[in-house]
N, C-alpha and C positions, 0 to 999 in steps of 0.2 A: 463541475470541473471549472477551473479558473478561466477567466476571459481570454488569456493568452493562448489557450488551446482551442477555443471555439473557432469554428471555421476550418479546422484541419480535418482532412479526410482520415477517419479511423481505419479505413481499409487500405491505406498506403503500404508500401513495402515494409516500413519499420513496424507499423501497426501497433496495436495495444500491447503486444507481447513485450515490446521494448520500452513501453511508456514508463517514465520515472515520475513519481509523485513527490511533491514537497512534503515536509513534515505536517503542515497544516492540512493538505489534501488527504494524506494517508490517515491522519487522525480522524478526519471527517468521514472517510470511507468506513472506518471501523467503529465510528460513533464513540470514540474515547477521547480523553484529553491529550494534548501534546505531551504533557509530562508523563502520562502512562505509556505513550508510544515510545518516548525516550527510554523509559525503564525496560520495555520489551526489547529495544535495540541493544541496550547495555548488557542484558542478560543473555543475548543471543537467541531470543525466542522469535525474532523477526529479522529477516536479512535486510541489509541496506547497502547503498553504494555511496562511497565518498568521492567527491569530485573537488579536489582542493580542500577548501574549508566547508564546502556544502555537503549536506547529507540528503540523499534522495532514496526513495523506496520504490523498487520495481512493483508495478501493478500485479505482476504474477506472484510476488512474494506475499502481497496482501491477500490474494485469493487463496494461496496455499495455507497461510496462517488460519484463515476462516475454515477451510475444508478440514484441516487437521483437528479442529476443535468442534466440528459439527457432531452432534449426537442425535441418534434416532430417538423418536418419542417412544415411551414405554407405557403400557397400561398398568394401572395399579390394582 
């Protein structure tokens, strides 16, 4: 997490549910490049929030993106 968020109480009223990640933070969370994240945003595969010229990614949308793509292991 970036230094500007350190020290904030994650259990506050807004909590993690409303946390917005920068493109860099979201890409790091997904272990992908910022360019790939931008492609996912442009194709509508991952939701984002636009605040003026800024683009932010809700932490919940990152978790949803991961859970939708999770696969169960199979025996061969």
